[in-house]
N, C-alpha and C positions, 0 to 999 in steps of 0.2 A: 577856729581857734580851739585848742583842747581845754577842757574844763579841769580845773585843778581842785582835786578832793582835799579834804582837811588832812587826810592820812594816805598819801599817795602810795606808799609801800604796801599798805592793807589793800587798798583798791586794786593794785596790780595783781596781788596774789589772788584775790577773789576772780578777777577776770581770767587770769591764766588757768585757775581751777575750772572755771565754766568752760572755756575754750577745750582744755584737754578732755572734759567729759563729753562735750559735743563730738569731738574727733573719735573718742573711744566708742561712742554711741553709732559711729559711721554716718553722722549727719553732716551735710554741707551747710553752709550759712544760709543757703537759699532754702533748704529743707526746714531748718530751724525758724526762719523768717515767716514761712507759709504756716507753720503750726502756731505760731504766735499772732498772725495777721498783720505782721510787720513788713516793711521793704527789707531787702537784704542788706542794702547800705546801712540801715539802722544796726544790724547785727555787727557789720563790719566796723562801724565807727566805735562801739564799745569794745570790740575786741582790740582795737588798735589804740584804745585810750582817747580817742577824739571826743568821746562822750562818756559821761559818767552814769552808771546805772543807778536808778532809785531802788529802794528796798523792795517795793512791789514789782518793779521789773525784774530784779535779781530772783524773786520767788518764782516768777511767770516763766523766766528762761530755764531755771533749774528744773520745775516740773515738766516744762516742754521737752526737755532733753531726757527726762525720766530719772531724775536725781532728787533725793530728799534735800530741799535747801538748808534745813537745819543741820543734817548730817555733814553737807559739803562745808558750811561754815566751820563746824566743829573741826573738820579735817584741816582746813586752812588755818585755824588757830593752833591745832596740836602740833602739826609738823613744823610750824615755824616758831613754836613756843613763844607766840605773840603775848605781850603783857601791856596792860594799860596803866601799870604803875609808873 
C-alpha cells in the first residue's frame, strides 16, 4: 500500500526530479541500487510512489546519481514556485 506523504505534490516533484536526474546520468534502477547497496525493487518503489523517501535516503540517492541534493531541492522549489504560506 502506498505511503501518503504530508505534501504529496511536493513528494511527487522531488521523486520526478530524482528519476529524471537518474535517467540523464544514464543509470538504470539496478545501477543506482548497486551504488546505494539497495535492492532494485527499493528504487522502483520510491520512483512509483509506493514508498516515500526519508531525508537521509533522498540525500544518498542524489549523491549516488552525482547531483547536489541541495541544488536539486532548490530547483524543485524554484521551477514550481512552491510556497509554504
